[in-house]
N, C-alpha and C positions, 0 to 999 in steps of 0.2 A: 570443444567452442562453446557449448555451454559452463560449464567451469571458469572462463574468460568473462561468461553473458554474467553469472552468478556477481562476481567476483565485480562485477562495471555495477550492478545493477546497489549491489551491497554498498560500494561506494560514494555511491551518489546522493543513497536515505542516509548514512553516516555524516556525510559533509555536511547534509544540508540540516541536520537534528544540530549539527552545532553552532546552527544562525536560529536557533526557536530562541523563545523566549523566555521558558527556563532553564534552569538547570537542567542535563537528563538526567540527573540523580534524584534530580526535587519531586519528577516526575513519570511513573513506565510507563506515558503517552506518548512518544517522540518518534522522531523517527526511523530512529537510531531499530527502538523496540519493537516500531511496525512490520519496522526490514526485517527484522527477524521473524514475528510473528508470519509475513506472506512470502520466503525464503522460499518455503518448496511450491510458489506461484511464478520459479523466474521459467521454465522452458512456457508456460501456457501465453507472459505476459508476453516473450521479446516471442510468440507468434512458431516455436516448436513444438507442441501440440497443440492437437485440434480442441483438447481438452485440458479443465486444470483436471490435479492429481487431486486424489483424497487428500491428504495433507496439505494442499493450498487450501480449501476448501474446508477445511480445519483448523486453518491460520486466522481464515477468513470470519470464521464462525468467532472466533475463542480470539479475534481482536472488538470486536462487534458486542459480544456480550458482559470482555470487560469494559468498554470504553463506555460506560454510565451515567459521566456526565457529558451537559452542551460544552466546559470547557476541553476535555475531553476528546470527542470529536471531532470539535470545531479544531482539534490540532490534529486527525486521521487523514479529514478530509485537505488540510493543507499539503501533508505528507504525501498522498497519494494523487493528489497532482503536480504537485513538485515529481516522482513519477512519469506523471506522460511528456516531461521534458527531457528524458531520458533520453542517447540516441539508441536507435533500431527495435524502442517501444510498440509494441501493436498497441496503439489507438483503443479497436473497436476490445482488443479480445481482456483489458483492464475495463473498462467499460460493460464488461459485460459480466464480469466479478463476482458480483453479490449476486446477479438472476444464474447465472453456471451453477452455485454454491445453494443457487434456493434459502437463498439470507439476505434481509431486510439490514443496508449500513442510513437510509433515512438520505442523502441525500444522492443523485447521479455522480457519475464519477464523469467529470467533463471539464474540461479550458476553461469555462465561461458556468461554472460553479463558484457561488458565491457561500462561501466557508466560513459568513459573519452573521447569517444570515440562519 
């Protein structure tokens, strides 16, 4: 079951990356790249575990440390907002990821977040 959900979420993020404004190879910061950073978070964001794994938090922190420009952070914000639309996602777990990993990402993860600001 976890493998099926892992595949589902990675597929959602890969499809979303096809719709990004820049080609995937032009920037490491697209939804497909973010999916690779956050693959360890799949059990947590689907509510299968009460806390994120160490691999998940390493991915969150790694993505945050790598997203140094405003453009990269905006792309990440859009990818995370798209993640909220995936079937079966625990919205509270996704929103809690930064706090659970002791990592500030600079914006709240919520449907109402405006990534352009």
